[in-house]
Backbone as ProteinMPNN parsed JSONL, in Angstrom:
{"seq_chain_A": "MLRQTAMFEYLSPRSLADPQDILEYLELHQAAQEFRLELEHRANLEAYCQWYYQVAAENQRDLANMRSEINLLTLFNGRSV", "coords_chain_A": {"N_chain_A": [[-52.585, 19.211, 3.996], [-50.408, 19.846, 5.456], [-49.046, 17.508, 5.936], [-47.909, 16.875, 3.433], [-46.096, 18.954, 3.19], [-44.249, 18.393, 5.219], [-43.338, 15.994, 4.249], [-41.882, 16.646, 1.97], [-39.907, 18.188, 2.99], [-37.168, 17.774, 3.041], [-36.357, 18.582, 0.571], [-36.345, 21.295, 0.557], [-34.316, 24.248, 0.63], [-31.493, 24.196, 2.725], [-30.171, 25.785, 5.648], [-27.064, 27.499, 5.496], [-24.032, 25.909, 6.418], [-22.097, 26.632, 9.298], [-18.819, 28.144, 9.395], [-17.108, 26.795, 11.195], [-18.146, 24.178, 11.343], [-17.683, 23.372, 8.735], [-14.873, 23.457, 8.609], [-14.303, 21.479, 10.507], [-15.396, 19.249, 9.236], [-13.746, 19.135, 6.93], [-11.229, 18.701, 8.106], [-11.654, 16.203, 9.281], [-12.148, 14.703, 6.994], [-9.642, 14.97, 5.725], [-8.023, 13.63, 7.589], [-9.075, 11.06, 7.356], [-8.377, 10.474, 4.713], [-5.562, 10.536, 4.898], [-5.18, 8.386, 6.634], [-6.143, 6.264, 5.076], [-4.276, 6.349, 2.973], [-1.962, 5.75, 4.407], [-2.497, 3.105, 5.227], [-2.577, 1.898, 2.701], [0.05, 2.356, 1.851], [1.479, 0.844, 3.751], [0.542, -1.733, 3.139], [1.531, -2.02, 0.524], [4.274, -1.872, 1.07], [4.616, -4.154, 2.644], [3.995, -6.138, 0.749], [6.098, -5.706, -1.048], [8.312, -6.334, 0.585], [7.842, -9.056, 1.064], [8.152, -10.037, -1.568], [10.823, -9.344, -1.991], [12.177, -10.914, -0.032], [11.558, -13.441, -1.003], [12.854, -13.44, -3.522], [15.482, -13.104, -2.644], [15.886, -15.506, -1.245], [15.665, -17.324, -3.369], [17.903, -16.528, -4.861], [19.949, -17.17, -3.056], [19.677, -19.966, -3.0], [20.328, -20.513, -5.678], [23.008, -19.653, -5.702], [24.141, -21.446, -3.891], [23.798, -23.804, -5.361], [25.393, -23.226, -7.588], [27.922, -23.089, -6.374], [28.259, -25.725, -5.657], [28.568, -27.019, -8.048], [30.854, -28.306, -10.504], [33.669, -26.44, -11.353], [34.542, -25.769, -14.442], [36.38, -24.077, -15.601], [38.635, -24.037, -14.04], [39.985, -26.313, -14.78], [41.092, -25.62, -17.22], [42.695, -23.451, -16.6], [44.454, -24.409, -14.752], [44.631, -23.949, -12.062], [43.207, -23.899, -8.753], [40.098, -22.703, -7.521]], "CA_chain_A": [[-51.476, 19.836, 3.284], [-49.282, 19.877, 6.378], [-48.305, 16.25, 5.767], [-47.101, 16.973, 2.223], [-45.003, 19.889, 3.453], [-43.246, 17.673, 6.0], [-42.8, 14.93, 3.434], [-40.922, 17.213, 1.025], [-39.075, 19.141, 3.711], [-35.766, 17.55, 2.705], [-36.069, 19.253, -0.695], [-36.214, 22.736, 0.75], [-32.923, 24.628, 0.872], [-31.103, 24.219, 4.129], [-29.325, 26.922, 5.999], [-25.658, 27.239, 5.246], [-23.278, 25.448, 7.586], [-21.174, 27.652, 9.776], [-17.436, 27.826, 9.009], [-16.51, 25.827, 12.113], [-18.588, 22.85, 10.906], [-16.993, 23.072, 7.482], [-13.49, 23.139, 8.954], [-14.293, 20.183, 11.183], [-15.632, 18.241, 8.199], [-12.556, 19.034, 6.087], [-10.172, 18.072, 8.892], [-12.003, 14.795, 9.396], [-11.94, 14.12, 5.667], [-8.203, 14.9, 5.521], [-7.511, 12.558, 8.447], [-9.491, 9.787, 6.761], [-7.55, 10.279, 3.516], [-4.207, 10.2, 5.345], [-5.241, 7.038, 7.185], [-6.263, 5.339, 3.947], [-2.995, 6.321, 2.277], [-1.018, 5.042, 5.272], [-2.798, 1.674, 5.106], [-2.173, 1.478, 1.367], [1.507, 2.355, 1.842], [1.935, -0.308, 4.535], [0.237, -2.954, 2.387], [2.494, -2.078, -0.575], [5.575, -2.171, 1.641], [4.59, -5.566, 3.04], [4.072, -6.939, -0.487], [7.462, -5.572, -1.57], [9.204, -7.089, 1.464], [7.634, -10.476, 0.789], [8.778, -10.303, -2.864], [12.272, -9.226, -1.819], [12.649, -12.094, 0.694], [11.429, -14.58, -1.903], [13.929, -13.355, -4.507], [16.742, -13.332, -1.936], [15.982, -16.946, -0.976], [15.958, -17.968, -4.653], [19.295, -16.221, -5.207], [20.807, -17.957, -2.174], [19.635, -21.351, -3.492], [21.101, -20.551, -6.923], [24.419, -19.526, -5.347], [24.552, -22.726, -3.306], [23.891, -24.763, -6.471], [26.562, -22.876, -8.401], [29.125, -23.444, -5.631], [28.392, -27.186, -5.61], [28.887, -27.519, -9.38], [32.277, -28.331, -10.845], [34.094, -25.264, -12.112], [35.329, -26.261, -15.569], [37.443, -23.134, -15.949], [39.861, -24.373, -13.305], [40.714, -27.333, -15.539], [41.838, -24.959, -18.285], [43.668, -22.52, -16.023], [45.421, -25.172, -13.999], [44.653, -23.562, -10.655], [41.919, -24.099, -8.105], [39.452, -21.474, -7.05]], "C_chain_A": [[-50.231, 19.89, 4.151], [-48.416, 18.64, 6.2], [-47.429, 16.305, 4.527], [-45.921, 17.915, 2.429], [-43.893, 19.178, 4.212], [-42.578, 16.598, 5.153], [-41.717, 15.452, 2.482], [-40.004, 18.229, 1.688], [-37.602, 18.994, 3.339], [-35.378, 18.213, 1.386], [-35.882, 20.752, -0.53], [-34.763, 23.081, 1.057], [-32.637, 24.713, 2.37], [-30.265, 25.464, 4.398], [-27.868, 26.522, 5.775], [-24.97, 26.81, 6.541], [-22.326, 26.552, 8.022], [-19.738, 27.205, 9.484], [-16.777, 26.792, 9.925], [-16.89, 24.393, 11.732], [-17.872, 22.427, 9.63], [-15.545, 22.691, 7.753], [-13.377, 21.767, 9.617], [-14.486, 19.048, 10.182], [-14.381, 18.052, 7.352], [-11.393, 18.381, 6.833], [-10.421, 16.573, 9.046], [-11.773, 14.065, 8.074], [-10.445, 13.949, 5.388], [-7.592, 13.771, 6.35], [-7.875, 11.193, 7.876], [-8.658, 9.471, 5.523], [-6.134, 9.853, 3.905], [-4.162, 8.779, 5.902], [-5.314, 6.002, 6.068], [-4.94, 5.222, 3.197], [-1.934, 5.586, 3.096], [-1.243, 3.529, 5.199], [-2.341, 1.13, 3.756], [-0.651, 1.377, 1.276], [2.046, 1.14, 2.592], [1.677, -1.622, 3.811], [1.218, -3.116, 1.226], [3.884, -2.431, -0.067], [5.663, -3.637, 2.048], [4.706, -6.474, 1.814], [5.482, -6.883, -1.07], [8.44, -6.394, -0.732], [9.066, -8.587, 1.219], [8.289, -10.865, -0.53], [10.295, -10.309, -2.717], [12.829, -10.462, -1.112], [12.579, -13.343, -0.178], [12.57, -14.594, -2.925], [15.282, -13.615, -3.846], [16.934, -14.824, -1.649], [16.299, -17.704, -2.265], [17.409, -17.746, -5.054], [20.266, -17.013, -4.33], [20.833, -19.419, -2.593], [20.461, -21.488, -4.774], [22.596, -20.489, -6.636], [24.931, -20.829, -4.753], [24.698, -23.789, -4.393], [25.12, -24.491, -7.322], [27.855, -23.259, -7.687], [29.341, -24.956, -5.587], [28.734, -27.781, -6.969], [30.391, -27.477, -9.604], [32.592, -27.114, -11.698], [35.038, -25.737, -13.214], [36.469, -25.326, -15.935], [38.736, -23.457, -15.21], [40.653, -25.46, -14.023], [41.567, -26.697, -16.626], [42.911, -24.03, -17.733], [44.753, -23.252, -15.234], [45.519, -24.742, -12.542], [43.276, -23.735, -10.055], [41.38, -22.767, -7.587], [38.887, -21.687, -5.685]], "O_chain_A": [[-49.116, 19.972, 3.634], [-47.192, 18.715, 6.301], [-46.297, 15.822, 4.565], [-44.845, 17.677, 1.88], [-42.718, 19.342, 3.885], [-41.39, 16.321, 5.318], [-40.737, 14.754, 2.224], [-39.39, 19.047, 1.004], [-36.867, 19.981, 3.322], [-34.191, 18.388, 1.111], [-35.311, 21.403, -1.404], [-34.056, 22.288, 1.68], [-33.432, 25.23, 3.154], [-29.732, 26.095, 3.485], [-27.508, 25.348, 5.859], [-25.297, 27.299, 7.622], [-21.818, 27.31, 7.196], [-19.479, 26.01, 9.344], [-15.964, 25.993, 9.46], [-16.052, 23.494, 11.791], [-17.502, 21.264, 9.47], [-15.042, 21.715, 7.196], [-12.465, 20.995, 9.32], [-13.823, 18.013, 10.268], [-13.992, 16.916, 7.081], [-10.652, 17.59, 6.25], [-9.49, 15.773, 8.949], [-11.264, 12.945, 8.051], [-10.022, 12.911, 4.877], [-6.735, 13.036, 5.859], [-7.062, 10.269, 7.912], [-8.277, 8.32, 5.31], [-5.573, 8.927, 3.319], [-3.199, 8.05, 5.661], [-4.625, 4.982, 6.114], [-4.529, 4.123, 2.827], [-1.099, 4.878, 2.534], [-0.284, 2.762, 5.117], [-1.787, 0.034, 3.676], [-0.122, 0.429, 0.696], [2.97, 0.479, 2.118], [2.506, -2.53, 3.864], [1.69, -4.223, 0.966], [4.598, -3.205, -0.704], [6.684, -4.286, 1.818], [5.435, -7.466, 1.841], [6.003, -7.897, -1.534], [9.303, -7.077, -1.283], [10.064, -9.305, 1.172], [8.922, -11.918, -0.611], [10.972, -11.184, -3.259], [13.847, -11.006, -1.541], [13.452, -14.207, -0.095], [13.179, -15.636, -3.166], [16.137, -14.278, -4.433], [18.04, -15.342, -1.799], [17.114, -18.627, -2.254], [18.072, -18.667, -5.531], [21.297, -17.476, -4.817], [21.886, -20.055, -2.551], [21.203, -22.457, -4.939], [23.374, -21.204, -7.268], [26.034, -21.268, -5.076], [25.63, -24.591, -4.347], [25.812, -25.423, -7.732], [28.797, -23.713, -8.337], [30.478, -25.418, -5.492], [29.149, -28.938, -7.042], [31.106, -26.704, -8.966], [31.873, -26.8, -12.646], [36.194, -26.065, -12.95], [37.447, -25.771, -16.536], [39.822, -23.173, -15.715], [41.875, -25.52, -13.886], [42.657, -27.188, -16.922], [43.949, -23.853, -18.371], [45.86, -22.736, -15.079], [46.449, -25.164, -11.853], [42.279, -23.718, -10.776], [42.132, -21.847, -7.265], [38.3, -20.771, -5.11]]}, "name": "protein", "num_of_chains": 1, "seq": "MLRQTAMFEYLSPRSLADPQDILEYLELHQAAQEFRLELEHRANLEAYCQWYYQVAAENQRDLANMRSEINLLTLFNGRSV"}
């Protein structure tokens, strides 16, 4: 019968944790949450920066193309731009 008692020992109620252990657990949990949020924030910022640089490069190419095209309005106004 001793073997069955040891086998089901994990089912018996455990003593309550002391407040210091609880505080330590909560602080560790909070630090882990903050770390995860920081990693997520940095990944989102990196993705945004990559998108921004891509759009800026596209806009610069479009501007260069527009500057190389003939401006038809100058023919009607009679002055050069």
